[in-house]
N, C-alpha and C positions, 0 to 999 in steps of 0.2 A: 673142720678142715678136710680138704679132699685127699683121697688116698694117693693120687699121682705125686703130689707134693711130698708126702711122707716117703713114698717109694724112692724118690731121688735121694732123700736124706739117708735112708737105709742102704741104698746102693753105695753111697759114699762111705758109710760105716763099714760095709763088707770089705771094701778096698783097703781099709785100715786094719783089717783082721779083728774088728770088734765083734764079739759074740752076739748075734742078733736075737737069738731065742732068749737068752738071759736078759738082754736089754728090754725086749718087748714085754716079757712076763713080769719084769720088775716094775713096769708101769701099768700092769693089769690088762695088757692087750693080748688078743688072740692073734698069733703070728699069721696063720693061714688066711684070716680075714683081711689082712693088710694087702693081699694080692688082688683084691676086688677093686677094679679101676673106678667103680662108682661108690666105693665105701667112704665113710666119713669118720673122723675121730674128734674127740673133744679138743678144743683149742688149747686149754690149759695143759693137757697131756702133751700135745704137739710141741708147745713151747718148752716144756721140761725136757722132752726128747732132744730138741735142738741144743739146748744148753749142755746136756749130758754127753751127747756125741761130740760136740765141739771140745768139751773138757777132756774127754778121753783121747781125742785126736792129738792133743798137744800142739796144735797148729793155731797160732795167733790170728791167722787169716783164713780160717777154715771155710767160712761162707764164700769168700771170694774165690778160693781155689776149687771149691766144689762146683761153682758156676762155670769155671773154666773147663772142668772135666765133662760137662754135659754133652750127650749125644743127641742128634735130632730125634724128636718124638718123645723125649723124656717126660713131657707134660701131657701126653696122650692127646685127646681131641683138641684142646686149646692150642697145642703146639702145631698140629696139622692144619687147623683153620688159619693160623697166622702165616704158615709157610706156603699157603695157597692163595694169599691175598695179592692184589695187583701191585701194591707198593708199600713202603715202610709205614707210612701214616695210617693206611687202611689196616695193616697188620697190628699195629699198636692199638688202634681203635677196637679191634676184635678181642685182643688180649684183655683190655679193660672191660669190655662188654660181658665177656664170659669168665671174668676173674673169680666169680663165686664158685666155679667148678673146682678150683684148687685152693681158694683162700677166702672163705665166706665170713671171716671176722673183720676183714679190712674194708675201708672205704677207698676205692681206687678211682682217680679222676684223670682225665686227659684234657688239658686246657691249651687253647691256642690264642695267641695274640698276633700282632702284625708280623713280628720277626721271630718269635720263640714258641716252641711247643714244650709242654711240661707234663710228664706223667708223675703223679704223686700218690702215695698211699699213707694212710694213718689208721690207727686202731682205737677209735674213741671209746669203745666199750671195755677196753683193757687199760687200766690206769698206767701200768708199767710199760705199755707198748710192746712192740715186737722185740724178741731177743736180738742182740747185736748181730750175731752171725747170720740169723735168718733174714734180717733187714738188708745186710750187705749182699747176701746171696740173691735176693729178689732184684735189687737194683742192678747188680752186676749181670744177672741173666738178661735183663732188658737190653743192655748194650751189647753183650757178647752174642746173644741169639740174633739181634738185629744185624750185626756184622756178618754172621754166618748166612742169614737169609738173603742178604743183598750182595755179598761178596765185596763189599766196600768197607774199608777200614776207617770209618768215620769216628769222630769223638764228640761227646756231649759238650755243652758250654759250661755246665755246672752240675754238680751232684751234691745233695744234702742228706744228712742223716740226723735222726732225732736223738741218738744215743751219744754218750760222751766219746771224745776222741781217744783212740787207742794210743799206746806209747809211740808207735810209728805209723805213719800213713803212707809209707813208701809203696806198698803193694796197691793201695787205692790209686795213687798217682800213676803207677805203671799201667794199670788196667783201664782207668777212665781217661787219663791224659787231659785233665781239666782241673779247675779248682774244686776241692772237696771240702765241704763245710760240715761241722758236727754241732750237736746241741741246737738243732734247728727245729721248727714246729712240726716238720714231717720229713719222711724219706721221699726223695724226689730225684728225677732225672730231667734235665733241661737240654733241649736241642735247638740248633738253628732250624727254623721252620722249612727252609729249602731242602733239608735232608729227607723230609717226609715223602718227597716225590720219587725217591730212589726206588727203582723196580725190584721186586722179589724175584730171584733167580728160580727158574723151573716151576713157577706157579702154574697150577692147572685150573682154569676157570670152571671146568666141568665138575671138578671135585668140590670147588668152593661152595656151591649151592647145597650139595649133599651134606657137607660137613657143617655148614651153618644150621641147617635144619636139625641135624643130630645134636649139635651143641644146644640149640634152643630147647629141644625136647628134654635134654638132661637138666637144663637150667629150670625148666618148668616143674620138674619133679622134686626139686630141693625144697625143704622147709623154708618158710618165709623169713625166719630168723634163726640165728645160730644158738639155739637153746636146746638143752637136752630133751625137754618135754616135746618140743616140736619135732625133733628127730625121731624120738620114740614113737609118737603118734603116727608119723609118716611111715615108719617101718611096720608098725602094727597093722595099719590100714592095708599096706601091701601084702602082709602075711595072711590076712583074713581070706584072701583069694585062694590061698593054698591050704587052708585049714586053720588050726588053732596056733597062732604065733606065740611060741613059748618064750620065757625069759632068756633061755639059752640061745634060741635062734636070733632074737633081737640083739642080744649082747654080741654075738658073733659078727653080725652085720655092722655093728658099731666098733668092731675091732677091740673089744674089751671083754674081760671075764664076766660071767654072770654075777659073781660076788661084787665086783666093782660097780656094775650097773645097778644092782640092788641097793648098794650103799649110796650112790649118787642120787637115785630116785628118792630114797628115804630122806636125804638132805634137802630135797625139794618138797618134802611133805607129802609124797605120794608113793606108789608102788607100781610094779608092772601090772598086777592084777587090776588095780584101780584104773589105770590108763586104759586097759583092755575093756573093762566093764563100761566105763564112760563112753568110749568110742563106739562100742557095740550098741549101747542104748541109743546114742544119737543116730546111728545108722539105722537101727531097727525102727525107730519112730519115723524116720524119713521114708524107709521102704514101705511101711504100713500105710503111709498117707498116699502111696502110689498104687492105684487099683490094679495096674497091669502086672504087679509083682505079687505072686501068690505067697502065702505064709510059708509053705515048704521051701520055695525058692529063696525067700528072705533068710530062712534058717541056714541054707547052704551058703549064701553070700556072706553071712556073718561068721562062718567057720564052725558052725555046730554040726556034730556028727549025725544028729537026727532031730526032727521037729520037736519031739517031746523035751529035749534038753533046752531048746530055744523057748518053749512055753514056760518051763520052770524059771529060767533066767529072767524072762520078760516080766513074769508075775512078781519076781523078787525085786526088780527095779521099779515097777510102776504100781504094783498092787492089783493089776488086772491082767487079763489074758490078751494075746495078740489079736484074736478075733474080736473081743469086746472093744479093744482100743480102736481097731479099724472101723467098726460100726459107729463108734462114737465120733470119729473124725468125719465119716461120711455124712453125718447129720448136720455138720457145721457148714 
């Protein structure tokens, strides 16, 4: 999950005087890493945090009320991209396109038919689905932010949720002002299609292109799947450019403690050192097949302090030296 999504939750917790440091460390998270706008956290931990903050709030409608309290820019780049779109339909399209920047466990769709538009999200990889308050928060954000961006107090035609109905749906009806259905196949927001043409107030077309390119760049840097191994490999590869990516540095970027990361990797049958070695070997073989990259340069790119350390590691991995491997490749 993206850090901006979590920062919104933690901001809500702070307003309720919930002790954030104790909350974060209780889930094995490093608090200072949560301030990184490009950071990610495991989705199971994220869901547990939602449930815990909602429980401590004592508010039966915590997710809905949190959505009402949002300020412009709360979702960082995805928020600014939407607010500089020409109209509501274009803004919603961008939210769906860049949704992985804040919520990469969800399948988000934007469907149009002759009269209706529907934004829906489901979490097929998670059997229990999204926590109730998180689901209500996301759907409420879509309508509340849409009203803010346009200055028009429009209403959806229907809202659906996958979870069971709460004891009262009065707050849902107050906010959405339309039929609200529970225990449905997915969480969704349906609108009259004509609403999509509503202009966004104060949108800047000059900013739009810059923000789109920035969002695309961030999207391209994400792992292809929301799995721990993918995230760790991605961060280790980034860290190699700065030196030896340690367990501690990778854990910090994942907003978890080194011990928690070590345990989760062990549960996946691997370790930080094994991920580092496998990635280094793959990259080493790639670099050595490229004649324009010298062996010393390859050692530097792989984060080794000196070429001799690279020689020893490569021989341990392959049983041969970097020079011998390169000569062998040149013969083929």
